[in-house]
C-alpha positions as CSV (number, residue, x, y, z in Angstrom):
1,M,44.8,41.8,3.6
2,S,41.9,40.0,3.0
3,A,42.3,36.8,2.7
4,R,43.5,35.5,-0.8
5,L,39.9,34.5,-3.1
6,L,41.5,34.1,-6.2
7,S,45.1,33.6,-8.6
8,L,46.4,33.6,-11.8
9,Q,50.7,32.4,-12.3
10,A,52.0,33.2,-15.8
11,V,48.3,32.9,-18.1
12,D,48.7,32.5,-21.6
13,K,46.3,32.4,-24.1
14,R,46.4,31.7,-27.4
15,Y,44.1,30.9,-30.9
16,A,46.3,29.2,-32.9
17,S,49.0,31.9,-33.5
18,V,47.8,34.4,-32.6
19,T,48.6,35.3,-28.7
20,A,45.4,36.6,-26.3
21,L,47.0,37.5,-22.7
22,S,50.8,36.5,-22.3
23,G,52.3,35.8,-18.6
24,I,49.5,36.9,-16.3
25,E,49.8,37.3,-12.8
26,L,47.9,38.3,-10.0
27,E,46.0,38.2,-7.1
28,L,42.3,38.8,-6.2
29,G,41.4,39.3,-2.0
30,A,38.4,39.0,-0.6
31,G,36.2,41.9,-0.7
32,Q,38.8,43.7,-3.2
33,G,38.3,45.3,-6.4
34,L,40.0,45.2,-9.7
35,A,39.7,47.6,-12.6
36,I,40.9,45.8,-15.5
37,L,41.4,48.6,-18.4
38,G,42.9,48.7,-21.9
39,P,41.9,49.9,-25.8
40,N,39.9,47.5,-27.7
41,G,41.6,44.3,-27.9
42,A,44.4,44.3,-25.2
43,G,42.3,40.7,-23.9
44,K,40.8,41.8,-21.3
45,S,37.7,40.0,-22.0
46,T,39.6,36.9,-22.8
47,L,40.7,37.6,-19.4
48,L,37.3,37.6,-17.6
49,R,36.3,34.8,-19.4
50,I,39.0,32.8,-18.1
51,M,38.4,33.7,-14.1
52,A,34.7,32.1,-14.9
53,G,35.9,29.2,-16.5
54,L,34.5,29.6,-19.5
55,A,38.3,29.4,-20.7
56,H,40.6,27.9,-20.2
57,P,43.9,29.2,-20.4
58,T,46.8,27.6,-22.3
59,G,49.8,27.7,-19.4
60,G,49.6,28.8,-16.4
61,K,47.1,28.6,-13.4
62,V,44.3,29.5,-12.2
63,Q,43.7,28.7,-9.0
64,F,40.7,29.6,-5.8
65,A,41.2,29.0,-2.6
66,E,39.8,26.4,-0.7
67,G,36.0,25.8,-0.6
68,A,33.2,25.7,-2.5
69,P,33.6,24.9,-6.4
70,Q,34.4,27.7,-8.4
71,R,30.8,28.1,-10.5
72,S,29.3,28.5,-7.2
73,R,31.0,31.4,-6.0
74,V,31.1,33.7,-9.5
75,G,28.4,35.4,-11.0
76,Y,29.7,36.8,-14.5
77,L,28.8,39.7,-16.6
78,G,29.6,39.2,-20.6
79,H,29.1,41.2,-23.8
80,A,25.7,38.5,-25.2
81,T,23.5,38.4,-22.7
82,L,23.1,35.1,-21.6
83,L,18.8,35.9,-21.2
84,Y,16.4,33.5,-22.8
85,P,14.3,35.6,-24.5
86,E,11.2,33.9,-24.3
87,L,10.9,33.7,-20.9
88,T,10.0,36.5,-18.9
89,A,12.1,38.8,-16.8
90,R,11.0,37.2,-13.4
91,E,11.7,34.0,-15.3
92,N,14.7,34.2,-16.0
93,L,15.7,34.7,-13.1
94,V,13.8,32.5,-11.4
95,F,15.1,29.4,-13.6
96,A,18.6,30.8,-13.5
97,G,18.4,30.9,-9.6
98,R,17.7,27.1,-9.4
99,L,20.4,26.1,-11.4
100,Y,22.7,27.6,-8.9
101,G,20.0,26.2,-6.5
102,V,19.2,28.6,-4.7
103,E,16.9,28.2,-1.5
104,D,13.8,30.4,-2.8
105,P,14.1,31.6,-6.2
106,G,11.1,33.5,-6.9
107,A,11.7,35.4,-3.7
108,R,15.4,36.6,-4.7
109,A,13.8,37.3,-8.2
110,D,11.6,39.8,-7.1
111,Q,14.2,41.3,-4.6
112,L,17.0,41.8,-8.0
113,L,13.9,43.1,-9.7
114,A,13.1,45.4,-7.4
115,D,17.0,46.7,-7.4
116,E,16.9,47.0,-10.4
117,G,14.1,48.9,-11.2
118,L,12.7,46.2,-13.1
119,S,9.2,44.9,-10.9
120,G,6.2,47.0,-13.2
121,V,8.2,44.9,-17.0
122,A,8.6,41.5,-14.7
123,N,5.7,40.0,-16.3
124,R,7.3,40.6,-20.0
125,R,9.3,38.6,-21.7
126,A,12.9,39.4,-22.7
127,R,13.0,39.8,-26.4
128,G,11.4,43.1,-26.0
129,F,13.3,44.2,-23.3
130,S,15.4,48.1,-24.5
131,R,19.1,47.3,-25.2
132,G,19.7,48.8,-21.3
133,M,16.4,46.6,-19.7
134,A,18.5,43.4,-20.8
135,Q,20.9,44.6,-19.0
136,R,19.9,45.6,-16.1
137,L,18.5,42.0,-16.1
138,S,22.1,40.7,-17.3
139,I,23.7,42.2,-14.4
140,A,20.5,41.1,-12.5
141,R,20.9,37.2,-13.1
142,A,25.0,38.0,-12.2
143,R,24.2,38.3,-9.1
144,V,21.3,35.8,-8.6
145,H,22.9,33.0,-6.3
146,A,24.9,36.2,-4.5
147,P,28.4,35.5,-5.4
148,E,31.8,36.1,-3.6
149,L,32.9,37.4,-7.0
150,L,31.5,39.7,-10.1
151,L,33.3,39.5,-12.8
152,L,31.8,42.3,-14.8
153,D,32.6,42.8,-19.2
154,E,31.4,46.8,-19.1
155,P,28.8,46.7,-17.6
156,F,27.6,50.0,-17.7
157,T,26.1,49.6,-21.7
158,G,23.5,50.6,-22.7
159,L,22.4,51.9,-19.1
160,D,21.4,55.7,-18.8
161,E,23.2,57.9,-16.1
162,P,20.4,57.1,-13.5
163,S,20.9,53.6,-14.6
164,A,24.0,53.0,-14.1
165,Q,24.3,56.0,-11.6
166,R,22.0,53.7,-9.9
167,L,24.5,50.4,-10.3
168,S,28.0,52.1,-9.1
169,L,26.2,52.3,-6.0
170,R,24.1,48.7,-6.2
171,L,28.6,47.7,-6.3
172,E,30.0,49.3,-4.4
173,G,27.2,48.1,-1.4
174,L,28.4,44.4,-2.4
175,A,32.2,45.3,-2.2
176,H,31.5,46.4,1.6
177,E,29.6,42.6,2.4
178,G,32.5,41.7,1.2
179,H,31.9,40.6,-2.8
180,A,34.7,40.5,-4.6
181,L,34.4,43.1,-8.2
182,V,36.8,42.8,-11.0
183,L,35.6,45.1,-13.3
184,A,36.8,45.9,-17.2
185,T,35.8,48.8,-18.1
186,H,37.0,52.1,-20.7
187,E,35.5,54.5,-18.1
188,I,37.8,55.3,-16.1
189,D,35.8,57.1,-13.7
190,R,33.9,54.5,-12.8
191,A,36.8,52.6,-12.3
192,A,38.4,55.1,-9.6
193,R,35.6,55.0,-7.8
194,L,35.1,50.7,-7.9
195,A,38.1,49.7,-7.5
196,Q,40.6,49.9,-5.0
197,T,43.6,48.1,-7.7
198,A,44.5,48.0,-11.6
199,L,45.1,46.6,-14.0
200,V,46.4,48.4,-17.9
201,L,46.7,45.5,-20.8
202,V,47.9,46.4,-24.1
203,E,47.6,43.4,-26.4
204,G,47.5,40.9,-24.0
205,M,50.2,41.9,-20.9
206,V,49.9,43.5,-18.0
207,K,51.9,47.2,-19.1
208,R,50.3,48.8,-15.8
209,R,49.9,47.5,-12.3
210,V,48.5,50.7,-10.4
211,N,47.7,49.8,-6.6
212,A,45.5,50.9,-3.0
213,E,48.2,53.7,-2.6
214,E,47.9,55.3,-6.1
215,M,44.5,54.5,-7.2
216,S,42.8,57.8,-8.1
217,E,41.4,59.5,-11.1
218,P,43.9,61.6,-12.5
219,F,47.0,59.2,-12.1
220,L,44.8,56.1,-13.1
221,R,43.9,58.5,-16.3
222,T,47.8,58.7,-16.3
223,A,49.3,55.4,-16.0
224,Y,46.3,54.5,-19.1
225,A,48.1,57.3,-21.2
226,E,51.8,56.1,-20.1
227,A,51.3,52.4,-20.5
228,L,49.7,53.0,-24.0
229,E,52.3,54.9,-25.4
230,A,55.1,53.2,-24.6
231,S,53.3,50.3,-26.6
232,P,54.9,50.0,-29.8
């Protein structure tokens, strides 16, 4: 059993009269992968933002294992790129690396640009990037400080198939190195390959849990469909 990295206990999130999340319980160990599935509006992005410390729960508890502060342990990719459009690709990564105290941010930036196939546009301003290029640079930014936990909200959005396959292989490699992954996605095939467990969210509640023994693409598709059908 992996050492516990993060736990959520009875987490709720409300916005005025709207309940975005209700009674979320989960545990994530070091090196584990968790897929979060659900239709639009199910609460996937809200859950990832709470796990990242970018939003606070209305009720319940989010707890990291003892150690370094949360900010240094988490990498987050959301719908917004968090890139500075007037900076070059390399400058964006160097700036992020300095914020996180990376020892040699320039070398780290060069490594990540190579990983993402962006070395040739390292000195181009981010404002001129296509959606796919910006997504790849954002993924590099989320990884700049080699976080223990990587939270990815629809990371394959805007990527062509070669880039998506390259990202899948890179995430598999990070998991083998002991990084924990949480992946919010509509792509069940990729979720089944990258995660050991899954949650299906519907209207802010966990309607189905898929454990490691059950995890496969056919089972996950069936579990997802059944969770949607069972919901009013």
